[in-house]
N, C-alpha and C positions, 0 to 999 in steps of 0.2 A: 475587159476580158473576164469571163466567168471561169471558175475553177471547181472541180469536183472535190468536195471536202470528205474527210474521213467519216464524219457523221452521216453524210449522204450515202457513202459507199457501204457503211455498216448497216444502214437501213435497207439498202438494196439486197445485201447478202441475207440478212435475217428474214426479210419479207419473202424472198425467193425460197428460202428453205422452209418457211412456214407454209407457203403454197404447196410445195412438194409434199410435205407431211399431210396436209389437208386432203390432197388428191391421191395419197398413197403411192407416190412415185418411188422408184428405186432410190437408194441413197445418192444424194447429189453433192457435187463439188461446185462452188460458185467462186468466180474470180472477177474482181472489178479492177479495171485498169484506168489510169488517167489518160488525158489526151496524148501524152508522150509515150504511152505504152508501158508505164511503170505500175506495178501492183500497188493498189491502195488498200484492198481488203481481200481476204481469201478465207474460206472455210470449207473443210471437207468432212462430210458427215461420216460417222462410224459406218464401216462397211462399204464405203465408196472406194472403187478400185485404185490401185497405185498409179495408173497413168492418167487418172481423171484431172489432176491439176494441170498437166501439160495439154490435155485436150481442151479443157475449158479456157486456158490461157490462149491457145491457138485460135479458138473461135473468136475471142474478143480481139486478139491481135490482128487477125485477118480483117475484121470489120473496120478497125482503125486504119489499117494499111491501105484499104481500098476506098474508104469513105462511104461505105454502105454496109448494111447488115449482112451477116453471113448467109442468110436465106437467099439473097441475090447472088452471092458467090457460088452457092450450091447450084442454082439455076444456070449460071454461066458455065460452070464446070461440066455440066451435061452437054452443052452445045459446043464447048471449046476445050476438050480434054487435053490436047497437045499444048495449047497456050497455058492452061492451068498447071501442067507439069513443068513447063518452063518457069512460070512464076514461083512454083514451089522451090525450084532450084535457086532462083534469085533470092528468095526470102529465107533460104537455108532451112526450109521445112518448118518455119515458125507459124504458119497459118493452117487452119483446118476449115475447109470449105463446105461446112454443113450448117444447117440452121441452129440457132441459139447463141450466136455471136451478135449482140444487139448494141448498136450505138446509143450513147446517152447524150441527149442534147439539153442545153439550158433552155429556158423559156424564150430567149432571144434567137434560138435556132443554132447557136454555136455548139459544135461537138466538144464535149468536155470529158469524154471517156467512153468505155464500152464494158459490157458484162458478158462473160461467157459461162455457160453451165454445161456440165457433163455428168451423166449418171443414169439417166433413163433414155428413152428414145429422143431424138433431136426435137421433135415437135413438143413433147412434154417439157423438155429442158427449156424451150423457148417460152412456153406458158409461164414457167416459174420466173424466167428473166423479166418478162413483161410485167408480172405482178410486183417484182422487186422494184423496178424502175418507177412504176405507178405509185407505189407506196412512198417513194422518196420525193414525189412532186415534180420529178423531171420528165423529160419527153423521150420515149423509146422509138428507135428506128430499126426494125428487124430486117428490112429489105431496102430497096431503092428509096431515095427521098421522094415523098409524095405518093408512095405506093402503099 
């Protein structure tokens, strides 16, 4: 069984923030959760809004909870809004169904965590998440498996 290490999570956070700075994104907040949904690493850039930690965590938590990236959750929420509202109640509002909640997989394919980013638009947040995961040498899954 693979585990997400603090060193890997720190690399993801730092590389994601570096990507955001390089692309001149708004200030970002990056949260990395392990497979059990526990925070391993978190950084909030100066100027990132006060709700960004909760939003980024909700994106990552949703990806873990459903077993696919939050981009897929976003697509499903458009097609099934009533079902998503029911799921939000069941999850006690802990997930955010918009892009940039990205599953982190080990080389073996096993889900070992998720990253969520908030601060810019969701597509840009996802660009930073993908850059962070790539820098760690792990595998990103922003939507459905194989998509």
